[in-house]
N, C-alpha and C positions, 0 to 999 in steps of 0.2 A: 454178524454173530451177536455182537453186543446189543444191537437194536432188538433182535429177536428175544434175547434174554430179558431186556427191560420191558418189552411188551408183555412177555409171559408173566413177569413179576407184577406188572400193573394189573393184569387180569386177576392174578391171585389175590392182590390187595382188595380189589372190588368184591371178590367173593367173601373175603374175611370180614369186611365191614358192612356187607349188605344186611339189612334187617331181616329178622325171621319172618316168614310168611304169616299173615294174620289168620286166625281161626276162620274156617269156612263155615257158612251156615249160621253165623252168630250175628244178629242185628246190632247195629252201632248207632250211637247218638251223633249229632252233628259235629261234636268235637273229636270224634274218632274212637271213643272208648266203647267197650261192649255195653249194650243196653240191657240193664238188669231189670227194667221196669216190667210190671205185670203182676199177676196173682200166682202165688206159689204155695205148695204144701210140702211139709217134711214128714207127714204121717208115715209110719213104718212099724212093723212088728219086730224089727231088729232092736234088741235091748241095748241100753247104755253099756253094760258090762257083759262079757261073754259068759253064758251059763256053764256050770260045771260039766254038764253032759256034752258040751262041745269044746272042752278044754283042748288046746293045741290045734284047733281047727278054725282058722281065721275066715275061711270062705266056704261056700256050699255050691254044689252043682245045682242046676235048675231042678233036677229030679229030687235031690235031697231037700231043697228048699220047699218044693211043692208038698212034700209029706208033712213037714213042720207047719207050713202055712195052713194046710187043711186041718191039722190038729188044733191049731190056734182058733180057727173059725168054729170048729166043733165045740171047743171049750166055751167060747163066747155064747154060742147058741144054747148050750147046756145050762149056762148061768142065767140066761134071759128070763126075767120075770120072777126069779127066786130071791128070797130075803137072806139067804146064807150061801157062802161059797168063797173060794180063794179070791176071786176077782173082787167081790164086794168087800171082803176083809181088807184087801190091798187099797181100796179106794175109800176106806173109812165108812162104808155104807152097810156094813153087816147089820142085820136085824131090821132093816127098813126096805131093802130092795130098791133103793132110790135110783140106781143105775141099771138101765136095761140096754139091750143090744142096739136099739134105735138111737139111743142117746150117745153112744160111743162112736168115735171116729178115729181109731188108733191105726188105721191102715190095714192092709190085708197081705202085704208082701214084705220080704226082707229087702233092705236097701241094696241097690245094685250100683257098684262102682267099678270102673274098668272092665265091664262086661260080666262080673261075677257078683254073687250076693254075699254080703258080709254078715258075720255072726255077732258082731258087736259094733256099736258106734265108736268105741275107743279103738284107735289103731296104734297108739303108743302110750304105755308100754305094749310090747307085742302080745302079752298074755290077755289083752283086752280087759284089764282090771284097773280100777282107780288105784293109784299108788297109795302106799301106807299113809294113813292119816295120823295127825297128832292127837293126843288125848283130848285136848281142848276142842279140836275140830269134831271129834266123835261126839262129844257132849253137845256141841251146838247142833249137829245133825240130828241127834236123837231128840233134842228139844223141839226141833222143827216138825218132827213127826207126831209128837205127843201134844203139840199145841201150846206148850208153855203154861203160863199162869191164867187163871180165870178171874183175876181181881178187877180188870179194867178192859174196856174195848181196845185200848192201845197195846195191851199185852197179847192180843190174839194175832195169829199169823197174818202176814200181809195179804195173802190170797183170800183169806176169809173176810178181810176188810175191803176187798175189791181194789186194792192198791196195785198189786202185781199179780199176774197169773201164776198158778202153782207150777212146780216142776221146772222152773226156768224157761218157760215157753217164750217169754219175751227176751230172755238172755240179758246180756251175753254171758255164756254161750246160749244159743237158741236150741232148745231140745224139744223133740216131739213128746206129746203127752196123750191123755186118753181121748181128747176131743178138741175141736177148734184149733186145728194145726195149720191154719191158713195165714198167709202174709201178703201184703201188697207193698211193692217197692216203687217209690217215686224218686226220680234221679235228675239232678241238675248239676252243672259244673261246680257249684259251691256247697251243695248239701245233698245227702241221700236220706230219704225218709223210709223207715220200715214200719208200716202199720201192722200191728199184731191183732189177730182176731180175738184172742183171749183177753178179756178185760180192756179191750181196745187200747192197749199200750201203744205208744208211738216213740220209736227211737229216731233221734235226729243225729246224723253223722256229719260233722263239720269237716269239709275237705281241706287238706293242706293247711291245717290249723295247729295251734299249740294247745296243750291241755290246760284246763282251768287251774287256778291256784289250788294247792293241796287242801285248803280248808273249805273248798266248794265241793260238796258231796251230793250225789244224786242217786235215786232209786236204781236207775239203769246204768249208772256210771257216766263218765264223760267220754264219748266216742269221737275220735278223729280219724280221718281216712286219707289214703293216697293210692294212686295207681302204681302197681308194679307190673309193667307190661299190660297184659290183658286181665290182670287180677286186681280186684279191689281189696286192699288191706285195711283193716279197721283195728285200731289200737284203743282199748278201753281201760281206764283207771278211775279213781275218785268215786268208788262205790260208798254207800253208807255202811255203818256197822250193823245194820239190820237186814241187809240183802242176803248175806250168808249163803252163797251157792254151795250146797253140799258141805256146810260147816266152815266155809271160808271166812276170812276177816275182811275189814274195810280195805286192806291192801291187795285184794284180788286184782290180778292183771290178766286180761284176756286179749289175745290177738286172733282176729278172724280173717279168713281169706275167702272171697267170693269169686269163683271162676265160672263164667258161662261157657259150658262145653259144647252146647248145641242149642238149637232153637227152643228146646223144651226142658233144659236142665241147667241148674246152677250147682256146681260142686262146692259144698260148704265145708270148711275146715276151721277148727278153732283150737288154740293151745291155751291151757289154763295154768296159771302159775300163782302160787301163794305159799312161800316157804313156811309160814306159820301154820298152815293147814295140811299141806301135802309134801311128802318126802321129795318129790321132784315134779317138774312140769309134766302135763299129760295132754294128749291130743285126740280129738274126735273128728270124724269125717263121714259125710253122707250127702246124698243129693236132695236138693229142693226141686220139685217137679212142677212144671206149669200146670195150672188148673183153672177151670172156668170160674170167673167171678160172678157177681161182686161179693165182697165180704160184708155180711150183714151185721147190724148193730148187736153188740154183746151187752145186754141189759143186766148188769151184775147185781145191783142193789134193789131194783124194782121188784116189789113183792117178796123180798128176801127177809125173813124173820129169824134167820139162824142166829145172828149175834144176840138178839134179845133173848131168844130161847136158850142159848148156850149159857149166858150169864145168869139168866133166871133159874136155870137148872142147877147151876153151881150154888146159888143162894139157897135154894130149896134143900140141896144136899147138906149144906152147912147147918141149916136150921134143924133138919132131922137129926144130925149128929149131936146137936146141942141138947136134945130132949132126953 
């Protein structure tokens, strides 16, 4: 009787300590971790914040999504080739018609997670909205939209100067924007590289490392990573005081989680924290979908006369005002 009890207890212990089965259909590197390498896109028509028309509705049925996706495509086609319209106003191109439908690549579908389509990239808070911002953060965010001062090239936005892509496309957190939403991941046991199509930014994530000293500040922050089971966790601090993600400060802290859920999908989740900017941390989540490469060169400055023209226009305006 005692032997049978011990044998049963031993079998139970084996079950309790047995490792969880690995995800099936997920390629792995020689060291056993999920292989995140390849070319991916996060393009989607799902907005960062939930629209007022969808308040209280975190997900859509496929039929509901199809109606809104068709409407989005129709609106884009309607704006194509015009010099005025909501889309062109939102992109700062009103009056010129600089953005046409061929130039944009914002995706055609809502982001699908757990089999359903999401109405916002923000999943926490549950209302799908950025938490209350401080007054200073609001002013910094407004300044990023207006472009700030016209006194010097160094006063112009980072994206205008081809230092970083607009809209936090390089991140962290990495957000989808109007176009160039492709990424290439290269992975080794010691480092993970994320090449961003927009402005050819390159994020280098140092694995199992310590953050740099607080006085070392970088445009994309200092990213260190580790594996939590089959999820790559990336912790980023040490941003500059000019990165300013949605009005954030240099003390912005972002924790990203990359989970390859199948052969063609990486589920991306990022939590943003900056007490000086946001009332509480908030989290976004959406898929990166495998796409055919390669990523082509993003020639940001070649043939770009915008900075000269912008500052020249400001000097002309000043001269006219002085007459």
